[in-house]
C-alpha positions as CSV (number, residue, x, y, z in Angstrom):
1,M,125.6,108.8,113.9
2,K,125.4,110.4,110.5
3,I,122.0,112.0,109.7
4,E,121.5,113.6,106.3
5,E,118.4,115.5,105.4
6,G,117.3,116.8,102.0
7,Y,114.5,117.5,99.5
8,M,113.7,115.7,96.3
9,P,111.9,117.7,93.6
10,F,108.6,116.0,92.7
11,R,106.0,117.4,90.2
12,G,106.7,121.0,91.1
13,F,106.7,120.2,94.8
14,K,109.3,118.9,97.2
15,T,109.6,115.7,99.2
16,Y,111.5,115.7,102.4
17,Y,113.8,112.7,103.2
18,R,116.1,111.8,106.1
19,I,118.9,109.2,105.9
20,V,120.3,107.7,109.0
21,G,123.7,105.9,109.0
22,E,126.1,105.0,106.2
23,A,125.6,103.0,103.1
24,N,126.9,99.4,103.6
25,P,127.6,97.0,100.7
26,D,126.8,94.0,102.9
27,K,123.4,95.3,104.1
28,A,120.8,96.8,101.8
29,P,119.2,100.0,103.2
30,L,115.7,100.0,104.7
31,L,113.2,102.4,103.2
32,L,110.5,103.3,105.7
33,I,107.0,104.3,104.4
34,H,104.8,106.0,106.9
35,G,101.0,105.7,107.5
36,G,98.0,108.0,107.2
37,P,97.5,109.1,104.6
38,G,98.5,112.2,106.5
39,S,101.0,111.0,109.1
40,S,104.7,111.6,108.7
41,H,108.1,110.0,109.1
42,N,108.3,111.2,112.8
43,Y,107.6,107.9,114.6
44,F,110.2,106.2,112.5
45,E,112.8,108.2,114.3
46,L,112.2,105.7,117.1
47,L,114.3,103.3,114.9
48,D,117.3,105.6,114.6
49,D,119.5,103.5,117.0
50,Y,118.9,100.5,114.7
51,A,121.3,102.1,112.2
52,D,124.1,101.3,114.6
53,T,123.9,97.7,113.3
54,G,125.3,99.0,110.1
55,R,122.1,99.2,108.1
56,Q,121.2,102.6,106.6
57,L,117.7,103.8,107.2
58,I,115.8,106.1,104.8
59,M,112.6,107.8,105.8
60,Y,110.6,110.5,104.1
61,D,107.4,112.6,104.3
62,Q,104.9,111.8,101.6
63,V,103.8,114.9,99.7
64,G,101.0,116.5,101.7
65,C,102.6,115.5,105.0
66,G,105.3,116.6,107.5
67,K,108.1,118.7,106.0
68,S,107.2,118.0,102.4
69,S,105.1,120.3,100.3
70,L,101.4,120.6,101.3
71,P,99.5,121.1,98.0
72,E,95.9,122.3,98.1
73,D,94.7,120.4,95.0
74,P,92.6,117.5,96.2
75,A,93.2,115.6,92.9
76,L,96.8,115.0,94.0
77,Y,95.8,113.0,97.1
78,V,95.5,109.6,95.5
79,E,97.5,106.3,95.6
80,E,98.9,106.9,92.1
81,T,100.6,110.2,93.3
82,W,102.2,108.6,96.4
83,T,103.3,105.5,94.4
84,A,104.9,107.7,91.7
85,E,106.7,109.6,94.5
86,L,108.0,106.3,96.0
87,I,109.3,105.3,92.6
88,A,110.9,108.7,92.1
89,L,112.5,108.6,95.5
90,R,114.1,105.2,94.9
91,K,115.6,106.6,91.7
92,Y,116.7,109.9,93.2
93,L,118.5,108.2,96.1
94,H,119.8,105.3,94.0
95,L,118.0,102.6,96.0
96,D,118.7,99.9,93.5
97,Q,118.7,97.2,96.2
98,V,116.4,97.9,99.1
99,H,114.3,96.5,101.9
100,M,111.0,98.2,102.5
101,L,108.8,98.6,105.6
102,G,105.4,100.2,105.3
103,Q,103.3,100.9,108.4
104,S,99.5,101.1,108.1
105,W,98.7,103.1,104.9
106,G,102.5,102.7,104.1
107,G,101.9,99.0,103.8
108,M,98.9,99.6,101.5
109,L,101.2,101.7,99.4
110,E,103.7,98.9,99.2
111,M,100.9,96.4,98.2
112,Y,99.7,98.9,95.5
113,Y,103.3,99.3,94.2
114,L,104.0,95.6,94.2
115,T,100.8,94.7,92.3
116,H,100.6,97.6,89.8
117,Y,104.3,98.4,88.8
118,E,107.6,96.9,87.9
119,T,109.5,96.6,91.2
120,P,113.1,95.5,90.6
121,G,115.7,95.3,93.4
122,I,113.3,94.8,96.3
123,K,115.0,92.3,98.7
124,S,112.1,92.1,101.1
125,V,108.9,93.9,102.2
126,M,107.4,94.2,105.7
127,I,103.7,95.1,105.8
128,D,103.0,96.4,109.3
129,G,99.3,96.7,110.3
130,S,97.9,97.2,106.8
131,P,94.7,96.2,105.0
132,A,94.4,94.9,101.5
133,S,90.8,96.1,101.4
134,I,89.4,99.3,102.9
135,K,85.9,97.7,102.9
136,L,87.1,94.9,105.3
137,W,89.0,97.5,107.3
138,T,85.8,99.6,108.0
139,Q,83.8,96.5,108.7
140,E,86.4,95.5,111.4
141,Q,86.5,99.0,112.8
142,H,82.8,98.8,113.5
143,R,83.3,95.5,115.2
144,L,86.1,97.1,117.4
145,I,83.7,100.0,118.2
146,S,81.2,97.5,119.6
147,Y,83.6,96.9,122.5
148,L,83.5,100.5,123.6
149,S,81.1,101.8,126.3
150,Y,77.5,102.3,125.5
151,E,77.9,106.1,125.6
152,D,80.9,106.0,123.2
153,R,79.1,103.7,120.8
154,E,76.1,106.0,120.8
155,A,78.2,109.1,120.2
156,I,80.0,107.5,117.3
157,A,76.7,106.1,115.8
158,E,75.1,109.6,116.0
159,A,78.1,111.2,114.3
160,E,77.9,108.7,111.5
161,R,74.2,109.2,111.1
162,T,74.4,113.0,110.9
163,G,77.8,113.3,109.3
164,D,78.8,115.8,112.0
165,F,82.2,114.8,113.4
166,S,82.8,117.9,115.4
167,G,80.7,117.3,118.6
168,P,82.5,116.9,121.9
169,K,80.9,113.5,122.7
170,Y,82.0,112.1,119.4
171,L,85.5,113.6,119.7
172,A,86.0,112.1,123.2
173,A,84.7,108.7,122.0
174,N,87.0,108.7,119.0
175,D,89.9,109.6,121.2
176,R,89.1,106.6,123.5
177,Y,88.8,104.3,120.5
178,M,92.1,105.5,119.1
179,E,93.8,105.1,122.5
180,R,92.5,101.6,122.8
181,Y,93.5,100.4,119.3
182,C,96.0,102.9,117.8
183,W,98.2,104.8,120.2
184,D,97.9,107.4,123.0
185,D,97.5,111.1,122.3
186,P,101.0,112.4,122.7
187,D,101.8,114.2,126.0
188,E,104.9,115.5,127.7
189,N,106.0,111.9,128.5
190,S,105.8,110.7,124.9
191,P,108.9,110.3,122.8
192,E,109.8,113.7,121.3
193,P,109.2,112.6,117.6
194,L,105.6,111.7,118.5
195,R,105.0,115.2,119.9
196,R,105.8,116.9,116.6
197,P,103.0,117.9,114.2
198,T,102.5,115.8,111.1
199,N,100.9,118.6,109.1
200,G,98.7,116.0,107.3
201,K,95.2,117.0,108.2
202,R,94.2,117.9,104.6
203,A,95.8,114.8,103.1
204,S,94.0,112.6,105.7
205,L,90.6,114.2,105.2
206,I,90.8,114.1,101.4
207,A,92.3,110.6,101.1
208,E,90.8,108.8,104.1
209,G,87.9,110.7,105.5
210,P,87.0,112.0,109.0
211,N,88.2,108.9,110.9
212,E,89.3,105.2,110.7
213,F,85.7,103.9,110.3
214,T,84.2,106.4,107.9
215,E,86.4,105.9,104.9
216,N,84.8,108.1,102.3
217,G,88.0,109.7,100.7
218,T,89.9,109.0,97.6
219,I,91.3,105.7,98.8
220,S,87.9,104.4,100.1
221,D,87.6,101.9,97.2
222,F,91.2,100.5,97.8
223,D,91.2,96.7,97.3
224,V,94.2,94.8,96.0
225,T,93.3,91.5,97.7
226,D,92.9,89.6,94.4
227,Q,96.2,90.9,93.0
228,L,98.3,89.9,95.9
229,K,98.9,86.4,94.4
230,N,101.2,88.2,91.9
231,V,103.6,89.4,94.6
232,H,106.9,87.5,94.4
233,V,109.2,89.1,96.9
234,P,109.7,87.9,100.4
235,V,107.0,89.4,102.6
236,L,106.5,89.6,106.4
237,V,103.1,90.7,107.6
238,T,103.0,92.1,111.2
239,S,100.2,93.3,113.4
240,G,99.2,93.6,117.0
241,T,96.5,91.7,119.0
242,D,94.8,95.1,119.9
243,D,95.4,96.7,116.6
244,L,93.1,98.8,114.3
245,C,94.5,96.2,111.9
246,T,92.8,93.3,113.5
247,P,94.1,89.7,113.1
248,L,91.3,89.2,110.5
249,V,92.6,92.1,108.4
250,A,96.2,90.9,108.7
251,K,95.1,87.4,107.8
252,S,93.4,88.6,104.7
253,V,96.8,89.9,103.5
254,Y,98.6,86.8,104.7
255,D,96.2,84.4,103.0
256,H,96.8,85.9,99.5
257,I,100.6,86.4,99.2
258,P,102.7,83.4,98.1
259,G,105.3,82.3,100.7
260,V,104.5,85.1,103.2
261,K,105.2,85.0,106.9
262,W,103.3,86.7,109.7
263,H,104.3,87.9,113.2
264,L,101.6,88.8,115.7
265,F,102.7,91.1,118.5
266,A,100.9,89.9,121.6
267,N,100.5,93.2,123.4
268,S,100.5,95.8,120.7
269,R,98.1,98.3,119.3
270,H,98.7,99.9,115.9
271,L,102.3,100.8,116.4
272,A,104.3,97.8,117.8
273,L,107.4,100.0,117.3
274,L,106.1,102.0,120.2
275,D,104.2,99.4,122.3
276,Q,106.8,96.6,122.0
277,H,109.9,98.4,120.8
278,D,112.5,95.8,121.6
279,E,110.6,92.9,120.2
280,F,109.8,94.9,117.1
281,I,113.5,95.7,116.4
282,D,114.3,92.0,117.1
283,V,111.7,90.7,114.6
284,L,112.8,93.4,112.0
285,D,116.5,92.5,112.4
286,H,116.0,88.8,112.0
287,W,113.8,89.4,108.9
288,L,116.2,91.7,107.2
289,T,119.3,89.6,107.9
290,A,117.5,86.5,106.6
291,N,116.8,88.4,103.3
292,D,120.0,90.2,102.6
């Protein structure tokens, strides 16, 4: 399988991209937009084999993440920068006709792009585990925390009260919360891409905040719910039953986009691509084929 890697110049920085498979006139390529802010393309490598179906996959590291430049200036870590980068990448790689799949923050980026910019040539969009409103997201995270043990709930509440997110009890509690609703801490048995560093700590702290339920970064006021009625491309919302993106969060996206579809993965946390890999590929393939 052909894999091409490269860098796109972007505002004096560079954006890493990775292209899997060959261009195919019958199947528009799939552009994959990772989560975070502060994650990386790494987990999308679990999709590499899907390129064998004749569909080219394009993944990249947003600036501040992975193999891309890691700027120090906090002013860069805002949705406008990452949307401008997405637009620049489409132009740079000549993605005139394209499907897009954004996971978590990647789906938020898609929603922001679709509601704030001209978006020609988008055949379909998959929004995978993403909120339209950070306020609703944090509200739902606190509901999910209520299912943890008494000790973990106390440790998290104490950290939120004091603003100190470095104590061992809080860190252990947050790990258990993430394992329950997001994914496991990578170990030697995890797929290799998940063991690689994402290099996105700074981006994550500046844009999001210290964790999933204390959103006090640059995207903490993110809310495109009321603009979603203006989205007029085919959209598939996906989420898991045990996902940070709870069914209520997914439904708040689903309820506002005209003609949208929704697939709920019955045994998945925040990355169905990992938890229910084969079903995820199957849902993805049916969706893309229906919208070519």
